[in-house]
C-alpha positions in Angstrom: 49.3 17.8 52.6 50.0 19.7 49.4 46.3 19.7 48.6 45.5 21.1 52.1 48.1 23.9 51.5 46.4 24.8 48.2 43.0 25.1 49.9 44.5 27.3 52.7 46.2 29.6 50.1 42.9 29.8 48.1 40.9 30.7 51.2 43.5 33.2 52.3 43.5 34.8 48.8 39.6 34.9 48.8 39.5 36.5 52.2 42.0 39.1 51.1 40.0 39.9 48.0 36.8 40.1 50.0 38.6 42.4 52.5 39.7 44.7 49.7 36.2 44.9 48.3 34.7 45.7 51.7 37.4 48.3 52.2 36.7 49.9 48.9 32.9 49.9 49.4 33.4 51.4 52.9 35.7 54.1 51.5 33.2 55.0 48.9 30.4 55.2 51.5 32.6 57.3 53.8 33.7 59.6 51.0 30.1 60.3 50.1 29.5 61.3 53.7 32.4 63.8 53.5 31.8 67.4 53.0 33.1 69.5 50.0 35.9 71.7 51.0 36.4 73.8 47.8 35.9 74.0 44.1 38.4 74.5 41.3 38.0 75.3 37.6 40.4 74.3 34.8 39.9 76.5 31.7 41.1 75.4 28.2 41.5 78.1 25.5 43.9 78.6 22.6 44.3 82.4 23.1 45.6 84.3 26.0 42.4 86.2 26.6 39.7 84.4 28.5 36.0 85.4 28.2 35.4 83.8 31.6 37.7 83.4 34.6 37.5 80.8 37.3 35.7 83.2 39.6 33.2 84.1 36.8 32.3 80.4 36.4 31.9 79.8 40.1 29.7 83.0 40.3 27.5 81.5 37.5 26.9 78.5 39.7 26.2 80.7 42.7 23.6 82.7 40.7 21.9 79.5 39.9 21.8 78.6 43.6 24.4 75.8 43.4 26.2 75.4 46.7 29.3 73.2 47.3 31.4 74.3 50.2 30.4 72.5 53.3 27.9 70.4 51.5 27.9 66.6 51.6 29.7 65.3 48.5 26.7 62.9 47.7 24.4 65.9 47.7 26.2 67.8 45.0 24.3 67.5 41.7 27.1 67.1 39.1 24.6 66.7 36.2 22.9 70.0 37.1 26.2 71.8 37.3 27.1 70.4 33.8 23.7 71.5 32.4 24.0 75.1 33.8 27.5 75.6 32.4 26.7 74.1 29.1 24.1 76.8 28.6 26.6 79.6 29.0 27.4 81.7 26.0 31.2 81.7 26.2 31.6 78.0 27.2 32.2 75.8 24.1 32.1 72.6 26.1 31.9 71.3 29.6 34.6 68.6 29.6 34.3 67.2 33.1 32.5 67.8 36.4 33.6 65.5 39.1 34.7 65.2 42.8 38.4 64.9 43.4 39.1 64.0 47.0 36.9 66.5 48.8 36.9 69.1 46.1 34.6 69.9 43.2 36.6 69.9 40.0 35.3 71.5 36.8 36.9 71.5 33.4 35.6 73.6 30.6 36.7 74.8 27.1 36.0 78.4 26.1 35.4 79.8 22.6 38.4 81.5 21.1 37.5 84.9 19.7 38.7 86.1 16.3 36.7 89.3 15.7 35.0 92.1 17.6 32.3 93.5 15.3 30.8 97.0 15.5 27.8 97.4 13.2 26.7 100.5 11.4 24.2 101.1 14.1 26.8 100.8 16.9 25.8 97.3 18.1 28.7 95.1 19.1 29.2 91.3 19.1 32.0 88.8 18.7 32.8 86.0 16.2 34.9 83.0 17.2 37.5 81.2 15.1 34.7 79.2 13.4 32.4 82.1 12.8 30.1 81.4 15.7 28.3 84.4 17.1 29.0 85.4 20.7 27.7 88.3 22.7 30.0 91.3 23.2 32.4 91.2 26.1 34.8 94.1 27.0 37.4 91.5 28.0 38.5 91.2 24.3 39.2 94.8 23.7 42.6 95.4 22.0 43.3 91.6 22.0 41.4 90.6 18.8 40.8 92.1 15.4 38.3 94.9 15.4 36.0 95.4 12.4 33.6 98.3 11.9 32.0 100.4 9.2 29.0 99.7 7.0 28.2 96.3 8.5 24.4 95.7 8.7 22.8 94.9 12.0 21.4 91.5 10.9 23.5 89.3 13.1 21.8 89.2 16.5 22.0 85.8 17.9 23.7 82.4 17.6 20.7 80.8 15.8 20.3 83.4 13.0 23.9 84.2 12.0 24.8 82.9 8.6 28.1 84.3 7.4 28.3 82.9 3.9 27.3 85.2 1.1 27.4 88.3 3.4 29.7 91.2 3.9 30.7 89.7 7.2 31.9 86.5 5.5 34.4 88.6 3.6 35.6 90.2 6.7 35.8 86.9 8.6 37.8 85.2 5.8 40.4 88.0 5.6 40.6 88.2 9.4 41.2 84.4 9.6 44.1 84.8 7.1 45.6 87.7 9.1 45.2 85.8 12.4 47.0 82.7 11.0 50.3 84.6 10.3 52.2 86.3 13.1 53.5 89.1 10.8 50.0 90.1 9.6 48.5 89.6 13.0 50.9 92.1 14.5 50.4 94.6 11.7 46.7 94.6 11.1 44.4 95.0 14.1 41.6 97.0 12.6 39.3 96.5 9.6 36.8 98.9 8.1 34.0 98.2 5.6 33.5 101.3 3.4 30.4 102.4 1.4 31.4 100.2 -1.5 31.6 97.2 0.7 35.3 97.1 0.3 37.6 96.2 3.2 40.1 98.8 4.4 42.9 97.7 6.7 44.5 100.0 9.3 48.1 99.1 10.1 49.5 99.3 13.6 52.7 100.8 12.1 52.3 104.2 10.5 49.0 105.8 9.6 48.6 104.8 5.9 45.3 102.9 5.3 45.3 99.9 3.0 42.4 99.6 0.5 42.2 95.8 0.4 38.9 95.3 -1.5 37.2 92.0 -1.3 38.4 88.6 -0.1 39.3 87.6 -3.7 43.0 86.7 -3.9 43.3 87.7 -0.3 46.4 85.5 0.4 48.2 87.0 -2.5 47.3 90.5 -1.5 48.7 89.9 2.0 52.0 88.5 0.6 52.3 91.7 -1.6 51.7 93.8 1.5 54.2 91.9 3.5 57.0 92.7 0.9 55.9 96.3 0.9 56.1 96.6 4.7 59.4 94.7 4.9 61.3 96.3 1.9 59.8 99.7 1.4 57.9 101.2 4.4 60.8 101.1 6.8 62.6 103.5 4.6 59.6 105.7 3.8 58.4 108.8 5.8 55.2 107.9 7.6 53.2 110.7 5.9 54.4 110.0 2.3 51.5 107.9 1.3 47.8 108.7 1.8 46.7 105.2 0.8 48.0 101.8 -0.4 45.7 100.0 -2.8 46.1 96.3 -3.3 42.9 95.6 -5.3 44.9 95.1 -8.5 46.8 91.9 -9.2 50.5 91.8 -8.6 50.9 95.5 -7.8 50.3 98.1 -5.2 49.0 101.5 -6.1 50.5 104.0 -3.6 48.7 107.4 -3.5 51.0 110.1 -2.3 50.0 112.6 0.3 49.1 116.0 -1.0 51.7 118.5 0.0 
């Protein structure tokens, strides 16, 4: 009797398992026959500015003749969508492309821009936090550090940009230090490379330019400037100094404005 009950329980458990498997398979088959109702894009970025919005990304797919709304889920080529987006300039990585319910779900990570560069010939481009070249986008204006001046036009695409041992590497290094500190970041939004290949900073407070020089001792120079702007500049008339020079170790040379 006990043996018979065990067999009955085993058969019942087996039938239940088979039933669940059949139900799952049927659900998968039915889901693939369903039509896509919408698409959503999740964008990851460390900064507030976004080089691409959700509508931008969906328009990229439309320009590449990718359709989703009203299309059978099984006919949506997820690998092709991944390939198209992975080739876009401002997308750092395509993290996921999948179907969630009846919706196309896309997750991407964008490059975070550090610098907007304007060369001596007027050409513009961007550099991300790791020094990677990106084409210019007007979406970054006033939200990133702007560098201009005597910058040669030798940085034209992602493959040929080599920052190290160039004037741009000096600018990139100083800009990275500025960006890493909230005080410096709020104070210095503009950089200029003069004829001697020295960096000049333009503060957002007052109108006194700062002759910074090269990236040598950059961290120390910024600390000296911080003390100057915290302890001296608030009590100094805006037009008192024509220039602040921090190229010399442990001191600032302040040139007075000619009366």
